[in-house]
N, C-alpha and C positions, 0 to 999 in steps of 0.2 A: 530499580528494584520492582519485580512483578509479584503482585499478590492476588491469588484467586479468592474472591470474596465469598464469605459464607452468606446464608439467607438473611442475617440481620445486619450485615455490613459493619460488624463490630471493628474490623481492621481499619476501615476507613474512618470510623469515628475516633479510634484511638489516634490515628494519624492527625486528624483535625484538632484533637484536644492537646496533643503534645506540641504542635507548632503554634507560633504565636502570629497568626494572620490577622490583618486588620479587617478584611471583608472578603467575601466570596463572590465571584462572578461565574455563573454556569453557562457555557456556550452550547447551544443546541440547534438543531434544525427542526422544521415543523413535524417530521416524523418521530425523532427522539423526544421532542416535547410531548407528543401524544402518548407514545408507548413506553418510554423509558424514564422520563423525568419523574413521573408519579411514583415509580419504584424507588428512585434515588431519594426523593424528598420524603418519602414515607419511612425511610430507614435512617436518614442522615440526622444525627444528633449533635447539634452545636448552638451555642448562643450568639454566634456571629451573624451579622446581617448579610443577606445575599440578594443578588440581582440575577434575573434570567436574561441572557442575551440570545435572541433567536434570529437565525438567517434562513433563507430559503435552501431547500435540499438541492443537491446536484453539483457536479464538477463546474458547471458554468459560473457558480458563485465564488469559486476559489480565485479571486482576482484582487487587484490593488484597491478597486472601488469598495469592495466589501471590507478589506482590512482597514481602510481609511475610516469607514463608518464606525467600525468597532473601536479604533483608536479614539475617535471623537466621543463616542459614548462613555468609554472609560474615563476620558478626561472630564466630561460633564458630571459624571458620578463621583468625581474626585478620588479615583482609584490611585492609591500610592504604592510604593515599591514593597510594601508588606502585604499586598493583596494576593489572593490566590485565584487563578483561573482554572476552572474544572471543564475540560473538554469532553462532553458526553455525546458520543456520536461515532460515525464511521471515519474513513480515511480523510475525507474532505474536512470534517470538523477538527480532527486531531492535527492535520497539517496546518489548516488555517488558524486554529486556536494557539497552537505552539508558536507559529510565526508572530502573531499579534502580541502574544505574551512575551516572547523573547526579545522583541524590539520596543515595546512600550516602555518609556522611561529607561531605556537600556536594559530592560529585563525584569519582569515580575515572575514569581514562581507559578508553575502550572502543573497539574496532574491530568493524565489521560484515563478516561473510563470508556474504552471502546465498546461499541454495541454491535459491530458486524464482525463476521468471520475474518474478513480481510484485515480490519484494523486490529483485531485481537492478535493475529498471527504474524502481522507484518507492519502495517502503516504506523501504529502507535508506538512501536518499539524502534529504538535506534537513534533518537534524537535528531532526526531530519524533520525540519519544518519547511513549509513552502507554499507559494501561490503560483498560478500560471500567469505567463505573460503573453498577451494576445491569445493564440492557440497553442503556445509551446508549454508543455507540461513541466511544472515545478522549476521554472527558470529562475525564480528569486526566492531565496530562502536563507535559513540559518541552520547551524548545528547547535542544538540546545537540548539537553536532556530534561525530561519531565522529572519532578521530584519523586513521583511514584506512578506506576501503572497498576490500576485495579481492574481485574477481569471478573465479570459476572456472566458465566456462560448461559444462564437462562435468558439473557437478552437476545440470544440467537433465536429464540422461539418466536420473536416478533418479525423475523425476516421473511420476505418473500423468497422463493426458491432461487430465483436468479441471483440474488445477493449472496446466498449461501454458496452457490456454485462459483460466483466470482472469486470469493475468498479462498476457495478450494484450490484454485490455480496457483496461489502463492504457496500453499502447503506442498503441492506437487513440485513446485520449483525448489523448495527447501530440500526435499529429498534428492532431486536430481543433482543439485550442486554439491551436497555435503553428506548425504546419509542414505545409502542405497537401501537399508533396512526400512527406513521411513517410507521411501518410495513404494517398496514392495508391500508394506502394510496398507498404504493408501489405495493402491490399485486393486486390492481385494475388496474395497467397498463397492457394492453392486448398485446400491441406491443412496444418493446423497440426501441425508437427513441429519438433523441436529443429533440425534442419538448415535448415528454411525460415525460422525465426524468429531464430536466433542472429545472422545478419548485420545485423539491424536493432536490436539491443539497444543498441549504443553510441550511435546517434542518440537513442533514447529517453532514455538516461541523460543525454546532453548537454542535451536540452531541459529535463528536470527540474532538473538542476544549474544551468543558466543562469537559470531563473526564480528559484530559491532564492537565488542569489548577488545578484540585484537586490532581493530582498525577503525577508530571512531570517525576520523576525517576522510575516509575513503581514499587512502593512498595506494592500497594494494588489494588484500584479500576481500575487502568489503565490496569491491567491484563485481565479485562473482554473484552477488544478490541481484545484479542487473541482467542475468541471463533471462532471455525472452522479452526484455524491456526495451531493447534498442529498436527493433522493428515494431514491437508492440506499442511502444510510446509513440512512434511516428504515425501509425495508423489511428491510434486513439486521438492524437492531435488533429489529424485530418477530419476525423468525424466530428470533433469538437468545432473545428473551423466551418464545417458544412451544417452546423446547427442540428446535427443527428448524433449526439453523444452516446457512447457505448460504455458499459461497465468496464472498470479497469481490468478485472480478471478475464473478461472475454478478449481484450486486446492481448493480455499476457499469454493466454493459452494459444492464440494465433502466432503470437511472436515466438513462443517456445517451439512450436511446429516448425516454423521457417528457420530458426536458429539451430534446431537439431539437425535439420537437413543440411544447413550451412556448415555445421561442424563436420559432417560427413564429407562434404564437397572439399572442405579444407584439409581433409585427411586427419582430423583430430579424433574422431569417433568412428567406430565401426559401423557398417551399413546395417547390421543386425541390431545393434543397440539403438541406432536412429530410428529404425522401423518399430521397435518395441515401444519407444517414447511416443512417437507420433500416433501409433494405433491406440495406445492407452488414452492419450489426451482426447483423441477423437471420440472415445467412448463417452465422455463427459460433456463435450463442448460442440455445439452445432457449428457448421461451417460459417465463417464470417465473410460476407460478400464484399470484396474489395475491387470489384470490377470497374467502379467509378474512379479509382485512384490509378493514375499512371505511374510507371517506374520513376518518372522524373519527379512527380509529386512527392513520393516516398523518399527518394534520394535526397531531395532538397531538405527534408526534415532530418534525415540521418546525418547530414553534414553539419547540422546545428546542435547535435546531441551534446549534453553536458560532459560526457566522458571523452570526447574527442581531444586530441592534441595535434598541433601543427596541421590543422585541417584534414586530418586523417581520422577515419571512423574506427573507434575501438569497440570491439565486441567482447563480450564474456560468453565463452563457448565451452561446452561440455567436452571433456576427454574420455569419460565413461560415465555410466550411471552412478552418481555419487561423488563425482569429481569434476571440477571446472577450472579453466584458466581465464585470464583477463588480459586486457590490452592487446587483444589479437586483431590485427589488421588484415582484412579479407580482400580478395580480388574483386573488382567491380563486376566481373563476369559471374562469379559465384554468388554474389549478393543478389544480383538480378535473376539468377537461376533459382535461387531459394524462394523468390516471390512468384516466379512462374510455376514452380513446383506446387506451391500453395493454391494458386488459382486453379491448377489442374485437378486438385483433389476434389473439386465440386463436380467434375465430370467422371471421376473414377467409379 
């Protein structure tokens, strides 16, 4: 269940009062500790004891070493199975916190309070938790629903512009795979600001939640949410491997451009729709230089994608604006052509 919090957080306090938790553990990074935790603590009304668990910010921290440290801290603090973990942060915090909570003592309850646009619209919703393995994105994880998701849109006011733009990529994706009207509304936004984006958050959340409710374990339609992520994750992983991490939304935007063109090459989408998609994504996202990555570098990661079966790369590709298929296997020639197409955009 997703709840939009009012300014006094009364819905959260009602939830904490109704449930019989033994103790609360609040997971933050240094950014949400500084900018968001004071707001939460200033409005949280409970007699329960609580502890703050802080990790460093960044995708680089989403690994088994961090998870192990958190498990050890929970053990040292004698967290039992009636404890509650509150994940206060962006996608890294909700992914990591959900994973730690869902595996500690075979599962303790957790809630997500996302603080970034990306986590509000996408990462905190759907019950996917996970950590990275080496430089591979989200290779280890669980399917585990949070007890609740509480959204406080004013947290977006604490974000730097790049974080807001990163989350906007997932909103664009939601429109492209499931709701042409949502896409059309989003591309009318001329300047990305909290005020212009906030009215569209609920629609994006509903699209994600609707897809998840139809296919929690990603057997079929949930795979459409991976549009832009097959190539995007490969590039994001390579940047992580080279110690030059990029924001998730930047990688997804690049991936959506490649995969929109790939859909055209595979004769799934018209050339006109492909161009409309690519030109509009380019309006919001600067070119991402992938000249240091060879086709072989990217292909090696594509071959290890979680969606693959029988060593064949499965793509989720658009069939029109607002519609997407999944488990589509492309020719190697067209995959490489889509990468070449993107590289050449820098010279256009």
